[in-house]
C-alpha positions as CSV (number, residue, x, y, z in Angstrom):
1,M,19.5,32.4,60.5
2,S,20.8,32.2,64.0
3,V,22.8,35.1,65.4
4,K,25.7,35.2,67.8
5,N,24.7,36.8,71.1
6,L,27.2,39.0,72.8
7,F,27.9,40.7,76.1
8,I,28.9,44.4,75.6
9,A,29.8,46.9,78.3
10,F,29.8,50.7,77.8
11,E,32.3,52.8,79.8
12,G,33.1,56.5,80.1
13,I,33.2,59.4,82.5
14,D,30.0,61.1,83.4
15,G,28.3,62.9,80.5
16,S,30.0,60.8,77.9
17,G,26.7,59.8,76.2
18,K,26.7,56.1,77.1
19,S,23.0,55.8,77.7
20,T,22.2,57.3,74.3
21,Q,24.7,54.9,72.6
22,V,23.4,51.9,74.5
23,K,19.9,52.7,73.1
24,L,21.1,53.2,69.5
25,L,23.2,50.0,69.5
26,A,20.2,48.0,71.0
27,E,18.0,49.3,68.2
28,F,20.6,48.4,65.6
29,L,21.2,44.9,66.9
30,T,17.4,44.3,67.2
31,H,17.1,45.2,63.5
32,K,19.8,42.7,62.8
33,G,17.8,39.9,64.4
34,H,19.2,39.9,67.9
35,K,17.2,39.5,71.1
36,V,18.6,42.4,73.1
37,Y,18.6,43.1,76.8
38,T,19.9,46.4,78.1
39,T,20.8,47.0,81.7
40,F,22.9,49.3,83.9
41,E,25.0,49.7,87.0
42,P,24.4,50.4,89.8
43,T,21.3,48.2,89.4
44,D,17.8,48.6,90.9
45,S,18.5,45.9,93.5
46,R,18.6,46.7,97.2
47,I,22.3,47.1,97.0
48,G,22.0,49.4,94.0
49,V,19.5,51.5,95.8
50,M,21.9,51.9,98.8
51,I,24.6,53.0,96.4
52,R,22.3,55.6,94.9
53,D,21.4,56.9,98.3
54,I,25.0,57.5,99.1
55,F,25.6,59.2,95.7
56,N,22.7,61.5,96.3
57,H,23.8,62.4,99.8
58,R,20.9,60.7,101.5
59,M,23.2,58.5,103.5
60,E,26.9,58.4,104.3
61,G,29.4,55.9,103.0
62,D,33.1,55.4,103.2
63,Q,34.8,55.1,99.7
64,R,35.9,51.5,100.6
65,V,32.3,50.6,101.5
66,I,31.1,52.1,98.2
67,A,33.6,50.1,96.3
68,A,32.6,46.9,98.1
69,L,28.9,47.6,97.5
70,F,29.5,48.0,93.8
71,A,31.4,44.7,93.7
72,A,28.5,43.0,95.4
73,D,25.9,44.7,93.2
74,R,27.8,43.6,90.1
75,L,28.0,40.0,91.3
76,N,24.3,40.0,91.9
77,H,23.8,41.6,88.5
78,L,25.5,38.6,87.0
79,L,24.0,35.8,89.1
80,N,20.4,36.8,90.2
81,S,17.9,34.2,89.1
82,Q,15.3,36.7,87.9
83,D,17.0,38.8,85.3
84,G,20.8,38.3,85.9
85,I,23.2,38.8,83.0
86,L,24.3,35.2,82.9
87,K,20.6,34.1,82.8
88,K,19.9,36.4,79.9
89,L,22.9,35.3,77.9
90,K,21.8,31.6,78.4
91,E,18.4,32.6,77.1
92,G,20.0,33.8,73.9
93,Y,20.0,37.6,74.5
94,T,22.7,39.9,73.5
95,V,23.2,41.9,76.7
96,I,24.4,45.5,76.7
97,T,25.3,47.1,80.0
98,D,25.8,50.8,80.9
99,R,28.9,50.3,83.1
100,Y,30.7,47.2,84.3
101,Y,33.9,46.6,86.3
102,F,36.1,49.1,84.4
103,S,33.9,51.8,86.0
104,S,34.9,50.5,89.4
105,Y,38.6,50.4,88.5
106,A,38.4,54.0,87.4
107,Y,36.0,55.6,89.9
108,H,37.0,53.8,93.1
109,S,40.8,54.1,92.8
110,V,40.7,58.0,92.8
111,H,40.2,58.3,96.6
112,N,43.3,56.7,98.1
113,I,42.1,53.2,97.2
114,D,44.7,51.1,95.4
115,M,43.5,49.9,92.0
116,D,44.9,46.5,92.7
117,W,42.4,46.3,95.7
118,V,39.5,47.3,93.4
119,I,40.5,44.8,90.7
120,Q,40.7,42.0,93.3
121,A,37.3,43.0,94.8
122,N,35.8,42.5,91.3
123,S,37.8,39.4,90.4
124,M,34.9,37.0,90.9
125,S,32.8,39.0,88.4
126,A,35.7,39.2,85.9
127,D,36.2,35.4,86.3
128,L,32.6,34.7,85.7
129,L,32.1,37.0,82.7
130,R,34.3,39.3,80.7
131,P,32.7,41.4,78.0
132,D,33.0,40.4,74.4
133,L,33.7,44.2,73.9
134,N,34.2,47.1,76.3
135,I,33.2,50.3,74.5
136,Y,34.9,53.4,76.0
137,I,33.4,56.7,74.9
138,D,36.3,59.2,75.3
139,I,35.4,62.8,76.2
140,S,37.4,65.4,78.1
141,P,36.5,66.2,81.7
142,D,35.8,69.8,80.7
143,V,33.2,68.5,78.1
144,S,31.8,66.2,80.8
145,M,31.1,69.1,83.2
146,E,29.6,71.2,80.5
147,R,27.1,68.5,79.7
148,L,26.3,67.7,83.3
149,K,25.6,71.4,84.0
150,K,22.9,71.6,81.4
151,G,19.5,71.3,83.1
152,R,20.9,70.2,86.4
153,N,20.4,71.8,89.8
154,S,22.3,69.2,91.9
155,F,25.2,66.8,91.3
156,E,26.1,63.3,92.6
157,M,29.2,62.5,94.6
158,Y,31.7,62.1,91.7
159,E,30.3,64.9,89.5
160,T,33.0,67.5,90.0
161,L,35.6,68.6,87.5
162,E,38.4,67.5,89.8
163,N,36.9,64.0,90.2
164,Q,36.2,63.7,86.4
165,K,39.8,64.5,85.7
166,M,41.0,61.9,88.1
167,V,38.6,59.3,86.8
168,Y,39.6,60.0,83.2
169,D,43.2,59.3,84.1
170,K,42.3,56.2,86.0
171,Y,40.4,54.8,83.0
172,K,43.5,55.2,80.9
173,E,45.6,53.5,83.6
174,A,43.1,50.6,83.8
175,F,43.1,50.1,80.1
176,D,46.9,50.2,79.9
177,R,47.2,47.6,82.7
178,L,44.5,45.2,81.6
179,G,44.4,45.8,77.8
180,D,46.0,42.4,77.1
181,A,43.2,40.5,78.9
182,E,40.3,42.6,77.7
183,K,38.9,43.7,74.3
184,V,38.5,47.5,74.4
185,F,37.2,49.8,71.7
186,V,37.7,53.5,72.2
187,T,35.7,56.1,70.3
188,D,35.9,59.9,70.3
189,G,32.8,61.0,72.2
190,N,33.3,64.7,71.4
191,R,31.7,64.2,67.9
192,K,28.1,64.1,66.8
193,T,26.0,61.2,68.1
194,D,25.5,59.6,64.7
195,L,29.2,59.5,64.0
196,I,29.9,57.8,67.3
197,A,27.1,55.3,66.7
198,E,28.5,54.4,63.3
199,D,32.0,53.7,64.8
200,I,30.4,51.5,67.4
201,R,28.3,49.6,64.9
202,I,31.4,48.8,62.8
203,A,33.2,47.5,65.8
204,V,30.3,45.3,66.9
205,E,29.7,44.0,63.4
206,A,33.3,42.9,63.3
207,L,32.6,40.7,66.4
208,I,29.3,39.3,65.0
209,G,31.0,38.1,61.8
210,P,29.8,38.2,58.2
211,G,27.5,35.2,58.6
212,N,25.5,36.8,61.4
213,N,24.8,40.4,60.1
């Protein structure tokens, strides 16, 4: 039986458990008969490497430059001919990404950059491909920092309590502003991993439909 392939984006502040849930959902969908391709942003492209160098304080970068680099990395993520998201979808894969444009809306509008500017900078990606489902794992900024501090000796640019609080608020603002144009599922990330995964499975199964699961 053929299965409906999807494009699913995971969102959340740092420490929300996105990577774990991406892995669990991929395993679940594979068991259901999907070909699954998982990916992440920033990517491993040259643009993505530059972004990571800025995040890890190996080079300097103005916030506007960072926002523009993310927009370019995202567009390349969609369009590159080797393993771009659009190519993978055309090949029949369900694609699950750890971060997409809502991350830019939230993270890049906290440093005196208007959210409208960030939305416009990412408009080409949004026009090319909107997720079938945006999954937002909702945790408090305090929990975020508690998790980040475990086993860590250094932190990236945005990994401070002040930043996480601002990003948390900006996520809410972005969902409020764009909720009519996007399908967003919010799950409480303060619970046990298996309970979060079950919520996500139910939401995704509703998209797949009874004939495909």
